[in-house]
C-alpha positions, 0 to 999 in steps of 0.5 A: 438607515436609508432607505431601500430603493424600491424594486416595484415589488410587493412586501409578500414577494420579498419576505419570498426573495429573502427566504430563498436567500436564506434557503440557498445559505443554508444549503451552502453551509451543509456542502460546507459541512460535507466538504469537511468532513469528506476532507477530513476522510479523505486525508485519512486516508492518505495518510493510511496510504502513505503508511502502506505505500510505506511499508510495501517500499520496506518489504519489495527492499528486503526481498530485493536484499534477499535476493542478492543475497541468496544470488551469490549463494545458490546452496542458501537459496535451496535450503532456505526454499526448501524450508520457506513454508517452515516456522524459524525455530523448526529450521537450523539458520543457514549462518549455523550448519557445518560447511560440510551441509553447506556443500552438500545443499550447494550441490542440491542446488547445482544439480537443480540448475542442470535439470532446469537447463536440461529441460530448457534445452529440450524444447 
């Protein structure tokens, strides 16, 4: 073993330096542990946000699909809007309605659109 170079410090000063270095090392170890915990938490949060984002994308696609389906069928839009608050089991599905009922709802939608357009023209 080679002797340590002369630093001009006393043994007590060198012991103080060594204690300071050990405190710094312990401090870095604590920071590393805290960073690992934070990284895990952020990783879980990111996974949750990715799942939520995927869910929202699916909901937007469903809404866009519904809007597109209703764009060409104003009677269906009026019927589904009228019963939007109701439970699905309390309302007949649109596809099961007879043509006469669908025609009535188409007239309801046309009347609503005419009334809205009439109101817009008066302003």
